[in-house]
N, CA, C and O atoms as a DFTB+ gen file, in Angstrom:
620 C
 N C O
     1  1     -13.596    -100.979     -10.033
     2  2     -13.677    -101.051      -8.578
     3  2     -15.096    -101.184      -8.092
     4  3     -15.959    -100.417      -8.520
     5  1     -15.358    -102.077      -7.260
     6  2     -16.748    -102.353      -6.841
     7  2     -17.129    -101.569      -5.676
     8  3     -16.361    -101.488      -4.718
     9  1     -18.356    -100.935      -5.690
    10  2     -18.627    -100.184      -4.555
    11  2     -18.931    -101.028      -3.246
    12  3     -19.375    -102.175      -3.299
    13  1     -18.656    -100.364      -2.086
    14  2     -18.871    -101.111      -0.649
    15  2     -20.293    -101.574      -0.584
    16  3     -21.151    -100.930      -1.187
    17  1     -20.568    -102.512       0.021
    18  2     -21.974    -102.912       0.119
    19  2     -22.311    -102.832       1.641
    20  3     -21.512    -103.206       2.500
    21  1     -23.652    -102.275       1.947
    22  2     -24.000    -102.440       3.454
    23  2     -24.157    -103.796       3.678
    24  3     -24.477    -104.647       2.848
    25  1     -23.846    -103.983       5.161
    26  2     -24.038    -105.046       5.769
    27  2     -25.493    -105.876       5.578
    28  3     -26.507    -105.296       5.968
    29  1     -25.596    -106.974       5.096
    30  2     -26.817    -107.394       5.014
    31  2     -27.705    -107.327       6.368
    32  3     -27.175    -107.488       7.467
    33  1     -28.988    -107.096       6.228
    34  2     -29.881    -106.881       7.440
    35  2     -29.781    -108.162       8.278
    36  3     -29.807    -108.029       9.502
    37  1     -29.660    -109.469       7.712
    38  2     -29.584    -110.607       8.534
    39  2     -28.499    -110.680       9.424
    40  3     -28.494    -111.382      10.436
    41  1     -27.422    -109.832       8.985
    42  2     -26.169    -109.961       9.928
    43  2     -26.291    -109.046      11.044
    44  3     -25.603    -109.277      12.038
    45  1     -27.061    -108.043      11.031
    46  2     -27.317    -107.030      11.936
    47  2     -28.232    -107.428      13.065
    48  3     -29.439    -107.229      12.931
    49  1     -27.733    -108.002      14.226
    50  2     -28.712    -108.539      15.310
    51  2     -28.952    -107.558      16.312
    52  3     -29.933    -107.730      17.035
    53  1     -28.245    -106.577      16.480
    54  2     -28.329    -105.451      17.529
    55  2     -28.408    -103.961      16.908
    56  3     -27.951    -103.683      15.800
    57  1     -28.966    -103.159      17.655
    58  2     -29.095    -101.740      17.318
    59  2     -27.662    -101.098      17.508
    60  3     -27.074    -100.568      16.565
    61  1     -27.187    -101.170      18.656
    62  2     -25.745    -100.772      19.129
    63  2     -24.926    -101.697      19.905
    64  3     -25.386    -102.578      20.633
    65  1     -23.634    -101.443      19.705
    66  2     -22.621    -102.034      20.555
    67  2     -22.144    -100.874      21.287
    68  3     -21.865     -99.824      20.709
    69  1     -22.030    -101.053      22.701
    70  2     -21.496     -99.987      23.465
    71  2     -20.096    -100.204      23.786
    72  3     -19.663    -101.198      24.369
    73  1     -19.417     -99.222      23.372
    74  2     -17.976     -99.170      23.602
    75  2     -17.690     -98.169      24.785
    76  3     -17.963     -96.970      24.730
    77  1     -17.190     -98.714      25.711
    78  2     -16.953     -97.765      27.032
    79  2     -15.771     -98.343      27.870
    80  3     -15.511     -99.541      27.760
    81  1     -15.041     -97.542      28.705
    82  2     -14.000     -98.107      29.703
    83  2     -14.495     -98.800      30.461
    84  3     -15.427     -98.298      31.088
    85  1     -14.114    -100.315      30.784
    86  2     -14.659    -101.103      31.700
    87  2     -14.215    -101.078      33.005
    88  3     -13.957    -102.095      33.649
    89  1     -14.098     -99.726      33.497
    90  2     -13.732     -99.574      34.961
    91  2     -14.553     -98.471      35.464
    92  3     -14.997     -97.660      34.652
    93  1     -14.833     -98.333      36.862
    94  2     -15.768     -97.386      37.425
    95  2     -14.916     -96.050      37.480
    96  3     -13.720     -96.036      37.773
    97  1     -15.614     -95.005      37.188
    98  2     -17.197     -94.872      37.307
    99  2     -17.888     -95.220      35.948
   100  3     -19.102     -95.421      35.902
   101  1     -17.117     -95.284      34.883
   102  2     -17.792     -95.429      33.538
   103  2     -18.667     -96.829      33.543
   104  3     -19.812     -96.878      33.094
   105  1     -18.019     -97.888      34.074
   106  2     -18.727     -99.121      33.977
   107  2     -20.039     -99.018      34.811
   108  3     -21.105     -99.470      34.392
   109  1     -19.909     -98.421      35.969
   110  2     -21.098     -98.405      36.651
   111  2     -22.101     -97.516      36.082
   112  3     -23.255     -97.887      36.297
   113  1     -21.958     -96.357      35.361
   114  2     -22.877     -95.640      34.662
   115  2     -23.357     -96.394      33.505
   116  3     -24.570     -96.436      33.301
   117  1     -22.575     -96.971      32.757
   118  2     -23.127     -97.721      31.442
   119  2     -24.134     -98.822      31.974
   120  3     -25.240     -98.988      31.461
   121  1     -23.663     -99.553      33.037
   122  2     -24.600    -100.780      33.390
   123  2     -25.686    -100.366      34.134
   124  3     -26.759    -100.922      33.898
   125  1     -25.639     -99.517      34.975
   126  2     -26.732     -99.190      35.908
   127  2     -27.712     -98.122      35.387
   128  3     -28.868     -98.099      35.808
   129  1     -27.211     -97.130      34.365
   130  2     -28.119     -96.082      34.070
   131  2     -28.362     -96.094      32.331
   132  3     -29.477     -96.030      31.813
   133  1     -27.133     -96.185      31.613
   134  2     -27.133     -96.011      30.182
   135  2     -27.918     -97.304      29.460
   136  3     -28.909     -97.155      28.746
   137  1     -27.415     -98.364      29.713
   138  2     -27.893     -99.475      29.026
   139  2     -29.355     -99.977      29.536
   140  3     -30.131    -100.496      28.733
   141  1     -29.654     -99.822      30.739
   142  2     -31.171     -99.981      31.074
   143  2     -32.124     -99.022      30.356
   144  3     -33.173     -99.393      29.830
   145  1     -31.660     -97.707      30.377
   146  2     -32.588     -96.772      29.586
   147  2     -32.667     -96.990      28.179
   148  3     -33.704     -96.710      27.576
   149  1     -31.562     -97.514      27.537
   150  2     -31.561     -97.767      26.029
   151  2     -32.573     -98.950      25.927
   152  3     -33.557     -98.845      25.194
   153  1     -32.369     -99.914      26.555
   154  2     -33.215    -101.048      26.616
   155  2     -34.659    -100.683      26.807
   156  3     -35.534    -101.186      26.102
   157  1     -34.909     -99.832      27.732
   158  2     -36.460     -99.439      28.183
   159  2     -36.928     -98.721      26.983
   160  3     -38.129     -98.822      26.733
   161  1     -36.045     -97.872      26.040
   162  2     -36.395     -97.343      24.827
   163  2     -36.573     -98.171      23.715
   164  3     -37.002     -97.710      22.657
   165  1     -36.217     -99.623      23.885
   166  2     -36.509    -100.416      22.746
   167  2     -35.437    -100.709      22.039
   168  3     -35.599    -101.400      21.033
   169  1     -34.241    -100.301      22.360
   170  2     -32.855    -100.448      21.772
   171  2     -32.234    -101.711      22.052
   172  3     -32.047    -102.020      23.229
   173  1     -31.888    -102.488      21.113
   174  2     -31.324    -103.912      21.381
   175  2     -29.828    -103.573      21.543
   176  3     -29.291    -102.926      20.644
   177  1     -29.158    -103.935      22.554
   178  2     -27.750    -103.611      22.947
   179  2     -26.993    -104.697      22.910
   180  3     -27.512    -105.711      23.375
   181  1     -25.769    -104.791      22.435
   182  2     -24.643    -105.545      22.454
   183  2     -23.692    -105.201      23.358
   184  3     -22.977    -104.237      23.085
   185  1     -23.511    -105.865      24.515
   186  2     -22.728    -105.327      25.681
   187  2     -21.730    -106.527      25.990
   188  3     -22.037    -107.711      25.847
   189  1     -20.548    -106.089      26.413
   190  2     -19.471    -107.051      26.727
   191  2     -19.853    -108.235      27.672
   192  3     -19.605    -109.405      27.380
   193  1     -20.500    -107.834      28.873
   194  2     -20.818    -108.902      29.662
   195  2     -22.017    -109.793      29.508
   196  3     -22.190    -110.819      30.165
   197  1     -22.896    -109.289      28.518
   198  2     -23.831    -110.078      28.076
   199  2     -23.612    -110.943      26.822
   200  3     -24.269    -111.959      26.596
   201  1     -22.524    -110.409      25.928
   202  2     -22.511    -110.978      24.551
   203  2     -21.016    -111.470      24.239
   204  3     -20.730    -112.183      23.277
   205  1     -20.229    -111.054      25.056
   206  2     -18.836    -111.554      24.840
   207  2     -18.700    -113.076      25.270
   208  3     -18.927    -113.336      26.452
   209  1     -18.359    -114.066      24.436
   210  2     -18.292    -115.531      24.914
   211  2     -16.981    -115.745      25.850
   212  3     -15.819    -115.436      25.586
   213  1     -17.450    -116.304      26.908
   214  2     -16.201    -116.856      27.748
   215  2     -15.195    -117.625      26.876
   216  3     -15.558    -118.444      26.031
   217  1     -13.994    -117.338      27.110
   218  2     -12.750    -117.893      26.460
   219  2     -12.660    -117.340      25.138
   220  3     -11.665    -117.711      24.516
   221  1     -13.581    -116.402      24.430
   222  2     -13.427    -115.874      23.207
   223  2     -12.175    -114.883      23.121
   224  3     -12.109    -114.091      24.061
   225  1     -11.356    -114.808      22.331
   226  2     -10.313    -113.829      22.038
   227  2     -11.023    -112.288      22.040
   228  3     -11.854    -111.875      21.231
   229  1     -10.501    -111.636      23.082
   230  2     -11.072    -110.066      23.151
   231  2     -11.309    -109.513      21.846
   232  3     -12.400    -109.050      21.512
   233  1     -10.303    -109.557      21.110
   234  2     -10.340    -108.560      19.796
   235  2     -11.380    -109.260      18.975
   236  3     -12.140    -108.503      18.370
   237  1     -11.600    -110.717      18.808
   238  2     -12.801    -111.262      18.055
   239  2     -14.110    -110.907      18.615
   240  3     -15.078    -110.788      17.864
   241  1     -14.211    -110.725      19.929
   242  2     -15.466    -110.346      20.578
   243  2     -15.829    -108.960      20.305
   244  3     -17.003    -108.629      20.140
   245  1     -14.732    -108.041      20.246
   246  2     -14.927    -106.629      20.015
   247  2     -15.298    -106.433      18.461
   248  3     -16.115    -105.561      18.162
   249  1     -14.760    -107.162      17.560
   250  2     -14.898    -107.325      16.077
   251  2     -16.300    -107.550      15.921
   252  3     -16.984    -106.708      15.340
   253  1     -16.863    -108.734      16.438
   254  2     -18.134    -109.175      16.389
   255  2     -19.179    -108.133      16.781
   256  3     -20.142    -107.874      16.059
   257  1     -18.946    -107.550      17.953
   258  2     -19.929    -106.473      18.369
   259  2     -20.077    -105.348      17.381
   260  3     -21.186    -104.885      17.114
   261  1     -18.979    -104.911      16.843
   262  2     -18.904    -103.768      15.904
   263  2     -19.745    -104.223      14.594
   264  3     -20.552    -103.449      14.078
   265  1     -19.527    -105.415      14.130
   266  2     -20.030    -105.944      12.876
   267  2     -21.465    -106.346      12.805
   268  3     -22.093    -106.262      11.750
   269  1     -22.102    -106.876      14.153
   270  2     -23.419    -107.271      14.207
   271  2     -24.353    -106.095      14.612
   272  3     -25.567    -106.244      14.754
   273  1     -23.723    -104.954      14.782
   274  2     -24.575    -103.819      15.316
   275  2     -24.681    -102.720      14.283
   276  3     -23.784    -102.441      13.487
   277  1     -25.824    -102.135      14.362
   278  2     -25.964    -101.092      13.289
   279  2     -25.053     -99.981      13.719
   280  3     -24.562     -99.303      12.816
   281  1     -24.791     -99.729      14.809
   282  2     -23.929     -98.510      15.346
   283  2     -23.252     -99.039      16.405
   284  3     -23.685     -99.958      17.099
   285  1     -21.915     -98.340      16.596
   286  2     -21.035     -98.617      17.787
   287  2     -21.341     -97.154      18.503
   288  3     -21.211     -96.128      17.837
   289  1     -21.726     -97.108      19.797
   290  2     -21.837     -96.061      20.644
   291  2     -20.626     -95.882      21.533
   292  3     -20.499     -96.614      22.514
   293  1     -19.741     -94.963      21.252
   294  2     -18.613     -94.658      22.015
   295  2     -18.903     -93.802      23.129
   296  3     -19.162     -92.634      22.840
   297  1     -18.919     -94.191      24.560
   298  2     -18.972     -93.433      25.739
   299  2     -17.708     -92.735      26.052
   300  3     -16.768     -93.320      26.589
   301  1     -17.681     -91.541      25.735
   302  2     -16.517     -90.828      26.022
   303  2     -16.467     -90.142      27.317
   304  3     -17.373     -89.493      27.839
   305  1     -15.158     -90.397      27.816
   306  2     -14.694     -89.988      29.099
   307  2     -13.253     -89.843      29.022
   308  3     -12.670     -90.092      27.966
   309  1     -12.570     -89.419      30.170
   310  2     -11.059     -89.111      30.171
   311  2     -10.605     -90.695      30.042
   312  3      -9.801     -91.083      29.194
   313  1     -11.198     -91.487      30.943
   314  2     -10.692     -92.997      30.941
   315  2     -10.897     -93.709      29.540
   316  3     -10.102     -94.580      29.188
   317  1     -11.877     -93.368      28.811
   318  2     -12.157     -93.888      27.535
   319  2     -11.015     -93.572      26.554
   320  3     -10.690     -94.383      25.687
   321  1     -10.413     -92.380      26.706
   322  2      -9.333     -91.962      25.688
   323  2      -8.221     -92.444      26.170
   324  3      -7.306     -92.411      25.348
   325  1      -7.885     -92.982      27.430
   326  2      -6.784     -93.576      27.767
   327  2      -6.573     -95.209      27.554
   328  3      -5.571     -95.809      27.942
   329  1      -7.654     -95.798      26.894
   330  2      -7.698     -97.236      26.697
   331  2      -7.311     -97.456      25.228
   332  3      -7.821     -96.823      24.303
   333  1      -6.449     -98.323      25.098
   334  2      -6.218     -98.813      23.709
   335  2      -7.286     -99.707      23.076
   336  3      -7.416     -99.855      21.861
   337  1      -8.114    -100.346      24.111
   338  2      -9.165    -101.275      23.574
   339  2     -10.338    -100.494      23.149
   340  3     -11.074    -100.902      22.250
   341  1     -10.543     -99.340      23.791
   342  2     -11.724     -98.540      23.300
   343  2     -11.390     -97.896      22.026
   344  3     -12.258     -97.708      21.173
   345  1     -10.090     -97.530      21.855
   346  2      -9.655     -96.832      20.610
   347  2      -9.665     -97.912      19.486
   348  3      -9.860     -97.464      18.356
   349  1      -9.505     -99.135      19.591
   350  2      -9.677    -100.218      18.584
   351  2     -11.095    -100.445      18.355
   352  3     -11.476    -100.769      17.230
   353  1     -11.898    -100.308      19.303
   354  2     -13.472    -100.407      18.792
   355  2     -14.088     -99.456      18.100
   356  3     -14.959     -99.713      17.269
   357  1     -13.664     -98.198      18.402
   358  2     -14.037     -96.959      17.611
   359  2     -13.458     -96.942      16.238
   360  3     -14.103     -96.575      15.256
   361  1     -12.184     -97.364      16.199
   362  2     -11.407     -97.354      14.860
   363  2     -12.265     -98.343      13.963
   364  3     -12.762     -98.014      12.886
   365  1     -12.375     -99.616      14.555
   366  2     -13.214    -100.537      13.725
   367  2     -14.475    -100.054      13.227
   368  3     -14.750    -100.305      12.054
   369  1     -15.350     -99.347      13.993
   370  2     -16.458     -98.923      13.670
   371  2     -16.382     -97.735      12.547
   372  3     -17.154     -97.655      11.592
   373  1     -15.407     -96.903      12.805
   374  2     -15.175     -95.833      11.731
   375  2     -14.741     -96.446      10.451
   376  3     -15.197     -96.031       9.386
   377  1     -13.917     -97.374      10.504
   378  2     -13.366     -98.157       9.137
   379  2     -14.655     -98.822       8.392
   380  3     -14.912     -98.658       7.199
   381  1     -15.371     -99.553       9.247
   382  2     -16.473    -100.186       8.825
   383  2     -17.421     -99.270       8.136
   384  3     -17.975     -99.532       7.069
   385  1     -17.547     -98.322       8.730
   386  2     -18.348     -97.138       8.228
   387  2     -18.029     -96.507       6.916
   388  3     -18.864     -96.113       6.102
   389  1     -16.763     -96.455       6.799
   390  2     -16.117     -95.959       5.581
   391  2     -16.327     -96.829       4.517
   392  3     -16.814     -96.431       3.458
   393  1     -15.955     -98.144       4.735
   394  2     -16.070     -99.375       3.855
   395  2     -17.596     -99.306       3.192
   396  3     -17.863     -99.340       1.990
   397  1     -18.370     -99.218       4.124
   398  2     -19.890     -99.278       3.864
   399  2     -20.610     -98.213       3.473
   400  3     -21.779     -98.279       3.090
   401  1     -19.812     -97.003       3.570
   402  2     -20.594     -95.664       3.170
   403  2     -21.693     -95.423       4.023
   404  3     -22.759     -95.019       3.559
   405  1     -21.511     -95.659       5.373
   406  2     -22.501     -95.727       6.342
   407  2     -21.993     -94.989       7.754
   408  3     -20.960     -95.434       8.253
   409  1     -22.630     -93.951       8.376
   410  2     -22.052     -93.485       9.574
   411  2     -22.334     -94.576      10.638
   412  3     -23.469     -94.704      11.097
   413  1     -21.299     -95.364      11.031
   414  2     -21.466     -96.308      12.037
   415  2     -21.127     -96.072      13.436
   416  3     -21.356     -96.879      14.337
   417  1     -20.505     -94.793      13.599
   418  2     -20.042     -94.434      14.985
   419  2     -20.845     -93.388      15.494
   420  3     -21.168     -92.427      14.795
   421  1     -21.191     -93.525      16.692
   422  2     -22.063     -92.419      17.334
   423  2     -21.412     -92.206      18.610
   424  3     -21.203     -93.172      19.343
   425  1     -21.016     -90.846      18.999
   426  2     -20.322     -90.564      20.112
   427  2     -21.287     -90.153      21.194
   428  3     -22.158     -89.333      20.900
   429  1     -21.222     -90.633      22.399
   430  2     -21.786     -90.150      23.527
   431  2     -20.887     -89.297      24.357
   432  3     -19.853     -89.881      24.680
   433  1     -21.004     -88.049      24.797
   434  2     -20.093     -87.435      25.594
   435  2     -20.642     -87.545      27.068
   436  3     -21.613     -86.903      27.470
   437  1     -19.913     -88.428      27.825
   438  2     -20.279     -88.683      29.295
   439  2     -19.608     -87.497      30.100
   440  3     -20.147     -86.936      31.054
   441  1     -18.351     -87.189      29.585
   442  2     -17.622     -86.186      30.218
   443  2     -17.127     -85.178      29.269
   444  3     -16.912     -85.638      28.148
   445  1     -16.903     -83.991      29.414
   446  2     -16.314     -82.944      28.564
   447  2     -14.963     -83.298      28.389
   448  3     -14.165     -83.071      29.297
   449  1     -14.577     -83.868      27.253
   450  2     -13.100     -84.166      26.918
   451  2     -12.848     -83.818      25.503
   452  3     -13.748     -83.330      24.820
   453  1     -11.678     -84.043      25.036
   454  2     -11.224     -83.539      23.677
   455  2     -10.897     -85.062      23.101
   456  3      -9.912     -85.631      23.573
   457  1     -11.642     -85.693      22.161
   458  2     -11.163     -86.881      21.460
   459  2     -10.149     -86.475      20.432
   460  3      -9.798     -85.313      20.226
   461  1      -9.715     -87.531      19.812
   462  2      -8.773     -87.400      18.691
   463  2      -9.502     -86.839      17.579
   464  3     -10.732     -86.884      17.560
   465  1      -8.797     -86.292      16.610
   466  2      -9.338     -85.468      15.579
   467  2     -10.375     -86.207      14.706
   468  3     -11.299     -85.541      14.238
   469  1     -10.301     -87.463      14.463
   470  2     -11.367     -88.058      13.635
   471  2     -12.564     -88.202      14.258
   472  3     -13.616     -88.296      13.627
   473  1     -12.486     -88.230      15.624
   474  2     -13.837     -88.343      16.348
   475  2     -14.344     -86.912      16.702
   476  3     -15.515     -86.807      17.067
   477  1     -13.642     -85.919      16.632
   478  2     -13.983     -84.514      16.712
   479  2     -14.906     -84.075      15.696
   480  3     -15.804     -83.254      15.882
   481  1     -14.596     -84.764      14.421
   482  2     -15.336     -84.281      13.273
   483  2     -16.798     -84.833      13.204
   484  3     -17.324     -84.952      12.098
   485  1     -17.428     -85.151      14.262
   486  2     -18.713     -85.790      14.437
   487  2     -19.615     -84.881      15.256
   488  3     -19.183     -84.017      16.020
   489  1     -21.000     -85.160      15.025
   490  2     -21.999     -84.503      15.946
   491  2     -22.074     -85.428      17.023
   492  3     -22.410     -86.595      16.819
   493  1     -21.742     -84.932      18.330
   494  2     -21.883     -85.847      19.459
   495  2     -23.118     -85.674      20.212
   496  3     -23.674     -84.577      20.182
   497  1     -23.621     -86.667      20.903
   498  2     -24.545     -86.536      21.869
   499  2     -24.157     -86.197      23.421
   500  3     -23.601     -87.044      24.120
   501  1     -24.442     -85.086      23.835
   502  2     -23.886     -84.673      25.176
   503  2     -24.736     -85.334      26.205
   504  3     -25.940     -85.084      26.242
   505  1     -24.199     -86.135      27.013
   506  2     -24.906     -86.676      28.280
   507  2     -24.118     -86.418      29.481
   508  3     -24.158     -87.208      30.424
   509  1     -23.405     -85.364      29.504
   510  2     -22.654     -84.926      30.527
   511  2     -23.615     -84.326      31.616
   512  3     -23.314     -84.399      32.807
   513  1     -24.690     -83.775      31.220
   514  2     -25.642     -83.141      32.194
   515  2     -26.775     -84.032      32.535
   516  3     -27.721     -84.157      31.757
   517  1     -26.715     -84.672      33.696
   518  2     -27.557     -85.838      33.972
   519  2     -29.171     -85.207      33.995
   520  3     -30.122     -85.986      34.049
   521  1     -29.344     -83.890      33.955
   522  2     -30.746     -83.325      33.813
   523  2     -31.225     -83.701      32.513
   524  3     -32.427     -83.946      32.416
   525  1     -30.406     -83.799      31.372
   526  2     -30.719     -83.911      30.086
   527  2     -30.541     -85.407      29.638
   528  3     -30.462     -85.768      28.464
   529  1     -30.490     -86.189      30.694
   530  2     -30.141     -87.764      30.384
   531  2     -31.323     -88.357      29.551
   532  3     -31.078     -88.867      28.458
   533  1     -32.538     -88.308      30.014
   534  2     -33.637     -89.009      29.257
   535  2     -33.941     -88.508      27.879
   536  3     -34.354     -89.262      26.999
   537  1     -33.708     -87.079      27.679
   538  2     -33.915     -86.590      26.481
   539  2     -32.813     -86.980      25.455
   540  3     -33.079     -87.104      24.260
   541  1     -31.615     -87.161      25.942
   542  2     -30.636     -87.768      25.092
   543  2     -30.697     -89.142      24.731
   544  3     -30.292     -89.567      23.649
   545  1     -31.228     -89.879      25.679
   546  2     -31.430     -91.409      25.453
   547  2     -32.452     -91.328      24.417
   548  3     -32.183     -91.877      23.348
   549  1     -33.712     -90.670      24.557
   550  2     -34.736     -90.669      23.501
   551  2     -34.154     -90.248      22.101
   552  3     -34.449     -90.832      21.058
   553  1     -33.456     -89.376      22.168
   554  2     -32.821     -88.921      20.826
   555  2     -31.979     -90.040      20.178
   556  3     -32.132     -90.299      18.984
   557  1     -31.188     -90.637      20.863
   558  2     -30.321     -91.753      20.514
   559  2     -31.296     -92.789      20.019
   560  3     -31.174     -93.143      18.846
   561  1     -32.239     -93.318      20.752
   562  2     -33.160     -94.253      20.347
   563  2     -33.758     -93.899      19.111
   564  3     -33.809     -94.855      18.337
   565  1     -34.216     -92.867      18.680
   566  2     -34.807     -92.342      17.383
   567  2     -33.824     -92.442      16.329
   568  3     -34.133     -92.906      15.231
   569  1     -32.596     -92.014      16.611
   570  2     -31.550     -92.153      15.637
   571  2     -31.004     -93.554      15.253
   572  3     -30.595     -93.810      14.120
   573  1     -31.027     -94.425      16.256
   574  2     -30.461     -95.755      15.720
   575  2     -31.536     -96.520      14.896
   576  3     -31.257     -97.517      14.229
   577  1     -32.850     -95.958      14.990
   578  2     -33.740     -96.460      14.110
   579  2     -34.062     -95.960      12.788
   580  3     -34.825     -96.544      12.018
   581  1     -33.388     -94.723      12.505
   582  2     -33.492     -94.108      11.274
   583  2     -32.702     -94.856      10.054
   584  3     -31.659     -95.447      10.336
   585  1     -33.095     -94.848       8.928
   586  2     -32.391     -95.607       7.865
   587  2     -31.083     -94.858       7.716
   588  3     -30.977     -93.665       8.000
   589  1     -30.058     -95.632       7.241
   590  2     -28.802     -94.994       6.883
   591  2     -28.935     -94.210       5.667
   592  3     -29.604     -94.663       4.737
   593  1     -28.348     -93.046       5.579
   594  2     -28.233     -92.259       4.420
   595  2     -27.472     -93.001       3.101
   596  3     -26.423     -93.588       3.364
   597  1     -27.816     -93.006       2.070
   598  2     -27.359     -93.816       1.012
   599  2     -26.336     -93.155       0.468
   600  3     -26.487     -91.947       0.283
   601  1     -25.094     -93.783       0.098
   602  2     -23.961     -93.199      -0.398
   603  2     -23.128     -92.024       0.109
   604  3     -22.460     -91.275      -0.604
   605  1     -23.256     -91.963       1.438
   606  2     -22.679     -91.009       2.178
   607  2     -22.149     -91.566       3.494
   608  3     -22.703     -92.504       4.068
   609  1     -20.904     -90.871       4.018
   610  2     -20.312     -91.390       5.216
   611  2     -20.767     -90.523       6.473
   612  3     -20.367     -90.728       7.619
   613  1     -21.619     -89.570       6.112
   614  2     -22.184     -88.645       7.225
   615  2     -23.542     -88.041       6.623
   616  3     -24.204     -88.497       5.691
   617  1     -23.796     -86.839       7.436
   618  2     -25.172     -86.274       6.943
   619  2     -25.015     -85.279       5.854
   620  3     -26.007     -84.743       5.360
């Protein structure tokens, strides 16, 4: 059996793919606060409105976002947990991470919620307190630039 291989660097065009519920208030927070702060910190962001091609099947666009980004950042809220599309995005990132022995899913807790079991087994970035927002964004920016641990699916 052959070992899974990491995605070639040439295929990775973005630091993060942002998976979020595309309805307000999540959409407004992601587009007006979170993504601008990430970009200001030098993080390259794959985002639906910027990178999904018009007319492209949605599942293909989501798959491409996960595959060309070093990490998928899941922005957790009550609305996120009710969406089947966001669940598909996070499951694809988890699966790709397992295939490649890389932790590819990073969770950002926008609201205090209880995600499904596989997602609860992760260290989450808590951005539910706006007073800690910039420190959290700075930590995330540092994290997405770190090399992946070799041969592990976690830390």
